[in-house]
C-alpha positions as CSV (number, residue, x, y, z in Angstrom):
1,M,174.7,-113.7,46.7
2,S,172.4,-110.9,48.3
3,E,170.0,-111.6,51.1
4,A,167.2,-111.0,48.9
5,D,168.5,-113.1,46.2
6,A,169.3,-116.3,49.0
7,A,165.8,-115.8,50.3
8,D,164.3,-115.9,46.8
9,G,166.2,-118.9,46.3
10,G,165.0,-120.4,49.4
11,R,161.5,-119.6,48.8
12,R,161.8,-121.6,45.3
13,G,163.5,-124.6,47.1
14,F,160.8,-124.6,49.7
15,A,158.2,-124.5,47.4
16,W,159.4,-126.9,44.9
17,A,159.9,-129.6,48.2
18,S,156.1,-128.8,49.0
19,W,154.9,-129.2,45.9
20,A,156.7,-132.4,45.5
21,N,154.9,-133.5,48.7
22,V,151.7,-132.5,47.4
23,L,151.7,-134.5,44.4
24,G,153.3,-137.6,46.3
25,N,150.4,-137.9,48.4
26,I,148.2,-137.3,45.5
27,A,149.8,-140.1,43.3
28,K,149.6,-142.4,46.6
29,I,146.1,-141.7,47.7
30,V,144.8,-142.6,44.1
31,A,146.9,-145.7,43.8
32,E,145.9,-147.3,47.4
33,G,142.7,-145.8,47.5
34,G,141.4,-147.1,44.0
35,V,142.8,-150.6,44.6
36,G,141.6,-150.6,48.0
37,F,138.2,-149.9,47.4
38,A,138.1,-152.2,44.6
39,F,138.9,-155.2,46.9
40,G,137.9,-154.2,50.4
41,S,141.5,-153.8,51.6
42,V,140.8,-151.6,54.9
43,A,144.6,-151.5,55.5
44,L,145.0,-149.7,51.8
45,L,141.9,-147.4,52.4
46,A,143.5,-146.5,56.1
47,D,146.8,-145.9,54.2
48,A,145.3,-143.9,51.7
49,A,143.1,-141.5,54.3
50,H,146.3,-141.4,56.1
51,S,147.7,-139.8,53.0
52,L,144.9,-137.7,52.5
53,A,145.4,-135.8,56.0
54,D,149.0,-135.8,54.7
55,L,147.8,-134.0,51.5
56,V,146.3,-131.6,53.9
57,A,149.5,-130.8,55.6
58,S,151.7,-130.3,52.7
59,V,149.3,-127.9,51.4
60,V,149.2,-126.1,54.5
61,V,153.3,-125.9,54.5
62,L,153.0,-125.0,50.6
63,V,150.5,-122.1,51.3
64,W,151.9,-120.8,54.8
65,G,155.3,-122.1,55.2
66,R,156.8,-119.8,52.3
67,S,155.9,-116.9,54.4
68,A,159.0,-117.5,56.9
69,F,161.2,-116.4,53.8
70,D,159.4,-113.0,53.9
71,E,161.4,-109.7,54.7
72,P,160.7,-108.1,58.1
73,D,158.2,-105.4,57.6
74,D,156.0,-102.8,59.9
75,T,153.8,-105.3,61.0
76,H,156.3,-107.9,61.8
77,P,159.6,-106.1,62.5
78,H,161.5,-109.4,63.4
79,G,160.7,-111.1,60.5
80,H,158.2,-114.0,60.0
81,D,160.3,-116.9,61.3
82,R,157.8,-118.5,63.7
83,I,155.7,-119.2,61.0
84,E,158.1,-122.0,59.7
85,P,157.7,-124.0,63.5
86,L,154.1,-123.2,63.6
87,T,153.4,-125.1,60.4
88,A,155.8,-128.0,61.6
89,L,153.5,-128.1,64.5
90,F,150.4,-128.3,63.0
91,V,152.2,-131.1,60.5
92,G,153.2,-133.2,64.1
93,A,149.5,-132.9,65.2
94,I,148.3,-134.3,62.4
95,I,150.8,-137.3,62.4
96,A,149.7,-137.8,66.1
97,L,146.3,-137.9,65.4
98,L,146.7,-140.3,62.4
99,G,148.5,-142.6,64.5
100,L,146.2,-142.3,67.1
101,N,143.3,-143.3,64.4
102,L,145.7,-145.9,62.9
103,L,145.8,-147.5,66.5
104,Y,141.9,-147.7,66.8
105,R,141.4,-149.2,63.6
106,S,144.2,-152.0,64.4
107,G,142.3,-152.6,67.6
108,R,138.9,-153.3,66.1
109,G,140.7,-155.3,63.6
110,L,142.1,-157.5,66.1
111,L,138.6,-157.4,68.1
112,Y,136.4,-157.8,65.3
113,G,138.7,-159.4,62.4
114,T,139.3,-158.0,59.0
115,D,137.4,-158.9,55.5
116,I,139.6,-158.9,52.3
117,E,139.9,-160.4,49.3
118,F,143.7,-160.7,48.1
119,S,144.8,-159.7,44.7
120,P,148.5,-159.0,43.1
121,L,147.2,-155.5,42.5
122,L,147.4,-155.1,46.6
123,L,150.9,-155.3,46.5
124,A,151.5,-153.7,43.4
125,A,149.4,-150.5,44.5
126,L,151.6,-151.1,47.8
127,G,155.1,-151.2,46.0
128,F,154.3,-148.2,43.9
129,S,153.4,-146.1,47.4
130,I,156.6,-146.9,48.8
131,V,158.7,-146.1,45.8
132,D,156.4,-142.6,45.6
133,M,157.2,-141.7,49.0
134,Y,160.9,-142.6,49.1
135,L,161.5,-140.7,45.8
136,V,159.7,-137.6,47.9
137,Y,161.6,-138.3,50.9
138,R,164.7,-138.2,49.2
139,Y,164.1,-135.0,47.4
140,T,162.9,-133.3,50.3
141,V,165.8,-133.8,52.2
142,A,168.0,-132.9,49.6
143,I,166.5,-129.5,49.7
144,N,166.5,-128.9,53.0
145,E,170.2,-129.6,53.6
146,R,170.4,-126.2,52.6
147,L,167.5,-124.5,53.9
148,Q,167.4,-126.2,57.7
149,S,163.4,-125.9,57.7
150,T,161.5,-127.5,60.5
151,A,158.8,-127.7,58.4
152,L,160.3,-129.7,55.3
153,A,162.1,-131.9,57.8
154,A,158.4,-132.6,59.3
155,L,157.3,-133.5,55.8
156,A,160.2,-135.7,55.2
157,K,159.7,-137.5,58.5
158,D,155.7,-138.1,57.6
159,C,157.3,-139.5,54.3
160,L,159.1,-142.0,56.0
161,N,156.1,-142.6,58.3
162,D,154.0,-143.2,54.8
163,I,156.6,-145.9,54.1
164,Y,156.0,-147.9,57.3
165,T,152.5,-147.7,57.2
166,S,152.7,-149.0,53.5
167,V,155.2,-151.8,54.4
168,A,152.9,-152.8,57.4
169,A,150.1,-153.1,54.9
170,I,152.0,-155.2,52.9
171,V,152.5,-157.6,56.1
172,G,148.6,-157.7,56.5
173,V,148.1,-158.4,52.7
174,L,150.8,-161.2,53.0
175,G,149.0,-162.6,56.2
176,V,145.7,-162.8,54.1
177,L,147.7,-164.7,51.6
178,V,149.1,-167.3,53.8
179,G,146.0,-167.6,55.9
180,S,146.8,-165.4,58.7
181,P,144.7,-162.2,58.2
182,I,145.2,-161.4,62.2
183,L,149.1,-159.9,61.0
184,D,147.5,-156.8,59.2
185,P,145.9,-155.1,62.5
186,V,149.3,-156.3,64.5
187,A,151.6,-154.7,62.0
188,G,149.3,-151.5,61.3
189,G,149.3,-151.5,65.5
190,L,153.0,-151.5,65.9
191,V,153.4,-149.0,63.4
192,S,150.8,-146.6,64.5
193,L,152.7,-146.4,68.0
194,L,156.0,-145.2,66.2
195,V,153.8,-142.5,64.1
196,V,152.1,-141.2,67.2
197,Y,155.9,-141.1,68.7
198,Q,157.0,-139.0,65.9
199,G,154.5,-136.7,65.8
200,V,154.6,-135.9,69.4
201,E,158.5,-135.4,69.0
202,I,157.6,-132.8,66.1
203,G,155.4,-131.2,68.2
204,R,157.4,-131.1,71.4
205,E,160.6,-129.8,69.5
206,N,158.8,-126.8,67.6
207,V,156.8,-125.7,70.7
208,D,160.2,-124.8,72.2
209,Y,160.8,-122.9,69.0
210,L,157.4,-121.0,69.4
211,I,157.5,-120.1,73.1
212,G,161.1,-118.8,73.1
213,A,162.9,-121.3,74.7
214,A,166.6,-121.2,75.7
215,P,169.0,-123.3,74.7
216,G,171.4,-125.7,76.8
217,P,174.2,-124.6,78.7
218,E,176.3,-125.6,76.1
219,K,175.4,-123.2,73.7
220,R,175.6,-120.4,76.5
221,G,179.2,-121.3,76.9
222,E,180.2,-121.3,73.3
223,I,178.6,-117.7,73.2
224,T,180.3,-116.6,76.3
225,A,183.6,-118.0,75.2
226,A,183.2,-116.4,71.5
227,L,183.1,-113.0,73.2
228,R,185.6,-113.5,75.9
229,R,188.3,-114.3,72.8
230,H,188.1,-110.6,71.5
231,P,191.3,-108.7,73.3
232,A,189.0,-105.8,74.1
233,V,186.5,-107.7,76.1
234,A,187.2,-107.4,80.0
235,G,183.9,-109.5,81.2
236,V,180.5,-110.9,80.2
237,H,177.5,-110.1,81.9
238,D,173.4,-110.5,81.6
239,L,173.5,-113.0,79.1
240,T,170.2,-113.6,77.2
241,V,169.7,-116.6,74.8
242,F,166.2,-117.8,73.3
243,Y,164.6,-119.2,70.4
244,D,162.9,-116.5,67.9
245,G,161.3,-119.0,65.6
246,T,164.0,-121.7,64.8
247,V,166.8,-119.3,65.2
248,L,168.5,-118.2,68.7
249,E,168.4,-114.5,69.3
250,V,171.4,-113.3,71.4
251,E,171.1,-110.1,74.2
252,V,174.4,-109.3,76.1
253,H,176.3,-106.8,78.5
254,V,179.9,-106.7,77.8
255,E,182.7,-104.8,79.5
256,V,185.4,-103.0,77.7
257,D,187.8,-100.2,78.8
258,G,185.5,-97.1,79.4
259,D,187.7,-94.7,78.4
260,M,188.4,-95.8,75.0
261,P,187.1,-93.3,72.1
262,F,183.3,-93.6,70.9
263,R,184.4,-94.8,67.4
264,E,186.6,-97.4,68.6
265,A,183.6,-98.6,70.9
266,H,181.4,-98.8,68.0
267,D,183.6,-100.9,66.0
268,I,184.1,-103.3,69.0
269,E,180.6,-103.8,69.1
270,S,180.1,-104.5,65.6
271,E,182.8,-106.8,65.4
272,L,181.4,-108.8,68.5
273,V,178.0,-108.7,66.9
274,A,179.2,-110.3,63.5
275,R,181.2,-112.6,65.7
276,L,177.8,-114.1,67.3
277,R,176.1,-114.1,64.0
278,S,178.8,-116.5,62.6
279,L,178.0,-118.9,65.4
280,E,175.6,-121.9,64.6
281,D,172.0,-121.2,64.9
282,V,172.6,-117.6,65.6
283,G,170.1,-115.4,63.9
284,D,170.6,-112.1,65.7
285,A,172.7,-110.5,68.3
286,H,172.2,-107.3,70.4
287,V,175.5,-106.4,72.3
288,H,175.6,-103.5,75.1
289,L,178.7,-101.9,76.0
290,D,179.6,-101.1,79.3
291,P,182.6,-99.2,81.4
292,S,184.5,-102.2,83.1
293,G,185.2,-101.8,86.7
294,I,182.4,-100.1,88.0
295,G,180.6,-103.3,89.5
296,E,177.2,-102.3,89.7
297,W,176.1,-105.3,87.0
298,K,173.1,-107.6,88.3
299,E,176.0,-110.8,87.2
300,S,179.6,-110.1,87.5
301,A,181.8,-111.6,84.6
302,D,182.9,-114.5,87.2
303,E,179.2,-115.5,87.9
304,C,178.6,-115.9,84.1
305,E,181.6,-117.8,83.5
306,S,180.8,-120.2,86.4
307,R,177.4,-120.7,85.2
308,D,178.2,-121.1,81.7
309,G,181.2,-123.2,82.3
310,P,184.7,-122.4,81.8
311,N,185.9,-120.8,78.2
């Protein structure tokens, strides 16, 4: 399969998963919003409002996130990989803000009480919402096993958040049934803290992708070891590894025999680039060949090895 065909397949899968989230949230909003309004359930209305913001996030991912599969062009020579963590960061921010809003609503419920009329339709709407979001979650995860998209991963986590908030709403509705309406804001408060935490975690991870953060020493050691396993490599220095979007970019100087023919040196460079690109998470690599034994490098091979760990 060519790179273009793979990109088209990835774009289609991304669109299908995004559409599943859009339609799933619409169904949840209609079910919970309608029943919640009819019976005065703040828990259901709040959960429906939560899904309304989720719908906005899903639409943003659908419209914006597919651009990550576009080929490099004159205006974006390194491709569009950073669009994906940017959309995921947006989703994380939405999740965190909604969690704070739910925490506020729960606090008001604890202070001022709740006013809700029990009906079996409340439980039916929440049960439908849980099944709806679980199916969307499983479908999104299944699609994303191949794509490894941070934006789809964020939507999947948001589906789980929807399930948690619906379970909390069920606890609140059952509390009304047994004469303990205080359970509604208590359960909502606990779940809202989890929602805020997950939103912050999604945001933190994707900020690292956007600012070009470096991976940990284990990945640097893996890259150095892969280079030094090549029989022509005499040393490795000036290694730079950083995130370009959700993939790693590698820049490194490699020492080889300075007297070898130019064509042979070219073949070695191509082999090293291919070797690095085959490593997990590495998207691109730039290898500079230097003649060994000159000793003018900013970092010697031994210094690079001691910093990255043994090979």
